[in-house]
KEZA-153407 format. One record per residue (C-alpha): residue in one letter; x, y, z. Coordinates in steps of 0.5 Angstrom, whole numbers. Each point is the difference from the previous one (the first is absolute). Example, Ala and Ser with C-alpha at 12.3 -4.5 7.8 and 13.67 -1.06 7.14 Angstrom:
2
@aa:A	px:25	py:-9	pz:16
@aa:S	px:2	py:7	pz:-2
END
This chain:
165
@aa:X	px:0	py:0	pz:0
@aa:X	px:3	py:7	pz:-2
@aa:X	px:1	py:4	pz:6
@aa:X	px:-2	py:6	pz:-4
@aa:X	px:-6	py:-3	pz:-2
@aa:X	px:-2	py:-2	pz:7
@aa:X	px:2	py:7	pz:3
@aa:X	px:-4	py:4	pz:-5
@aa:X	px:-6	py:-5	pz:1
@aa:X	px:0	py:1	pz:8
@aa:X	px:1	py:7	pz:-1
@aa:X	px:-7	py:0	pz:-4
@aa:X	px:-3	py:-5	pz:5
@aa:X	px:1	py:4	pz:6
@aa:X	px:-2	py:7	pz:-3
@aa:X	px:-6	py:-3	pz:-3
@aa:X	px:-3	py:-6	pz:4
@aa:X	px:-4	py:4	pz:5
@aa:X	px:-3	py:4	pz:-5
@aa:X	px:-2	py:-5	pz:-4
@aa:X	px:-3	py:-4	pz:6
@aa:X	px:-4	py:6	pz:2
@aa:X	px:-2	py:1	pz:-8
@aa:X	px:-3	py:-8	pz:0
@aa:X	px:-3	py:1	pz:7
@aa:X	px:-4	py:5	pz:-2
@aa:X	px:-2	py:-3	pz:-6
@aa:X	px:0	py:-8	pz:1
@aa:X	px:-2	py:0	pz:7
@aa:X	px:2	py:-7	pz:2
@aa:X	px:7	py:0	pz:4
@aa:X	px:2	py:-7	pz:-4
@aa:X	px:-2	py:3	pz:-6
@aa:X	px:4	py:6	pz:1
@aa:X	px:6	py:-4	pz:2
@aa:X	px:-1	py:-4	pz:-7
@aa:X	px:-1	py:6	pz:-4
@aa:X	px:6	py:3	pz:3
@aa:X	px:4	py:-6	pz:-1
@aa:X	px:-2	py:0	pz:-7
@aa:X	px:2	py:7	pz:-1
@aa:X	px:7	py:-1	pz:3
@aa:X	px:1	py:-7	pz:-4
@aa:X	px:-1	py:4	pz:-7
@aa:X	px:4	py:6	pz:3
@aa:X	px:6	py:-5	pz:1
@aa:X	px:-1	py:-2	pz:-7
@aa:X	px:0	py:7	pz:-3
@aa:X	px:7	py:1	pz:5
@aa:X	px:3	py:-6	pz:-4
@aa:X	px:-1	py:4	pz:-7
@aa:X	px:4	py:6	pz:3
@aa:X	px:-7	py:4	pz:0
@aa:X	px:0	py:6	pz:6
@aa:X	px:-5	py:-2	pz:5
@aa:X	px:-2	py:7	pz:2
@aa:X	px:-6	py:0	pz:5
@aa:X	px:-5	py:2	pz:-6
@aa:X	px:2	py:-6	pz:-4
@aa:X	px:-1	py:-4	pz:6
@aa:X	px:-7	py:3	pz:1
@aa:X	px:-1	py:-1	pz:-8
@aa:X	px:1	py:-8	pz:2
@aa:X	px:-5	py:1	pz:6
@aa:X	px:-5	py:3	pz:-5
@aa:X	px:1	py:-6	pz:-5
@aa:X	px:0	py:-5	pz:5
@aa:X	px:-7	py:3	pz:4
@aa:X	px:-3	py:0	pz:-7
@aa:X	px:2	py:-7	pz:-1
@aa:X	px:-3	py:-2	pz:6
@aa:X	px:-6	py:4	pz:-1
@aa:X	px:-2	py:-3	pz:-6
@aa:X	px:2	py:-7	pz:3
@aa:X	px:-5	py:1	pz:5
@aa:X	px:-5	py:2	pz:-5
@aa:X	px:1	py:-6	pz:-4
@aa:X	px:-1	py:-4	pz:6
@aa:X	px:-6	py:3	pz:3
@aa:X	px:-3	py:-1	pz:-7
@aa:X	px:2	py:-7	pz:0
@aa:X	px:-3	py:-1	pz:7
@aa:X	px:-7	py:3	pz:-2
@aa:X	px:0	py:-4	pz:-7
@aa:X	px:1	py:-6	pz:4
@aa:X	px:-5	py:2	pz:5
@aa:X	px:-5	py:1	pz:-5
@aa:X	px:1	py:-7	pz:-3
@aa:X	px:-1	py:-3	pz:7
@aa:X	px:-7	py:3	pz:1
@aa:X	px:-3	py:-1	pz:-7
@aa:X	px:-5	py:-5	pz:0
@aa:X	px:3	py:-7	pz:-3
@aa:X	px:-2	py:-2	pz:-7
@aa:X	px:-4	py:-6	pz:1
@aa:X	px:4	py:-4	pz:-5
@aa:X	px:6	py:2	pz:3
@aa:X	px:1	py:-6	pz:5
@aa:X	px:-1	py:-5	pz:-6
@aa:X	px:5	py:4	pz:-4
@aa:X	px:5	py:0	pz:6
@aa:X	px:-1	py:-8	pz:0
@aa:X	px:1	py:-1	pz:-7
@aa:X	px:6	py:4	pz:0
@aa:X	px:3	py:-4	pz:6
@aa:X	px:-1	py:-6	pz:-4
@aa:X	px:4	py:2	pz:-6
@aa:X	px:7	py:-2	pz:0
@aa:X	px:5	py:6	pz:3
@aa:X	px:3	py:2	pz:-6
@aa:X	px:-7	py:1	pz:-4
@aa:X	px:-3	py:3	pz:6
@aa:X	px:6	py:5	pz:0
@aa:X	px:0	py:2	pz:-7
@aa:X	px:-8	py:1	pz:1
@aa:X	px:1	py:5	pz:6
@aa:X	px:6	py:3	pz:-3
@aa:X	px:-4	py:2	pz:-6
@aa:X	px:-7	py:1	pz:2
@aa:X	px:1	py:2	pz:8
@aa:X	px:7	py:4	pz:-1
@aa:X	px:-1	py:3	pz:-7
@aa:X	px:7	py:-3	pz:-3
@aa:X	px:0	py:-1	pz:-7
@aa:X	px:3	py:-6	pz:-3
@aa:X	px:7	py:3	pz:-1
@aa:X	px:0	py:2	pz:7
@aa:X	px:-2	py:-7	pz:3
@aa:X	px:5	py:-3	pz:-5
@aa:X	px:5	py:4	pz:3
@aa:X	px:-2	py:-1	pz:8
@aa:X	px:-1	py:-7	pz:-1
@aa:X	px:7	py:-1	pz:-5
@aa:X	px:-4	py:-3	pz:-5
@aa:X	px:-1	py:2	pz:-7
@aa:X	px:-7	py:4	pz:-2
@aa:X	px:-2	py:-6	pz:-4
@aa:X	px:0	py:-5	pz:6
@aa:X	px:-4	py:6	pz:4
@aa:X	px:-5	py:0	pz:-6
@aa:X	px:-1	py:-8	pz:0
@aa:X	px:0	py:0	pz:8
@aa:X	px:-5	py:5	pz:0
@aa:X	px:-4	py:-3	pz:-6
@aa:X	px:0	py:-7	pz:4
@aa:X	px:-1	py:3	pz:7
@aa:X	px:-7	py:4	pz:-3
@aa:X	px:-2	py:-6	pz:-3
@aa:X	px:1	py:-4	pz:6
@aa:X	px:-3	py:5	pz:5
@aa:X	px:-6	py:0	pz:-5
@aa:X	px:-1	py:-7	pz:1
@aa:X	px:0	py:0	pz:7
@aa:X	px:-5	py:5	pz:1
@aa:X	px:-4	py:-3	pz:-5
@aa:X	px:0	py:-7	pz:4
@aa:X	px:-1	py:4	pz:6
@aa:X	px:-6	py:3	pz:-3
@aa:X	px:-3	py:-6	pz:-2
@aa:X	px:1	py:-3	pz:6
@aa:X	px:-4	py:5	pz:4
@aa:X	px:-6	py:-1	pz:-5
@aa:X	px:0	py:-7	pz:1
@aa:X	px:0	py:1	pz:7
@aa:X	px:-6	py:5	pz:0
END
């Protein structure tokens, strides 16, 4: 570790840490979050110090502003995801949902995975191929077979229900 780099960083840290901490404390609230945000600022400052950039108070505060913006965007995304999940849980279950889930459970794992990645997660054949490390042609073939097999399972289930009525 270069002594000049370390001295430069430590000087910036001692000049800015308390100010950055108070900056986050007023905006983030939670002490553990404030600590994490401060650590992130000084991690980035350490990297900038490596690039022989001057670490003035203004540069460190610029880093802090960016870190806070990233934190806030992440918090908004997390909140939106939690709300979406909550809405999904409170929806009325579809009557055929159990049948479809049962039929999916009876599929081969490879077939089920291709169906879920395509229809549930919305990936294209090329993206599924990359995820599964197979060719796009293999994905399309698996998808074709999986749809056919799922259809047969659902048809058999409905026929069984009709007979029981």
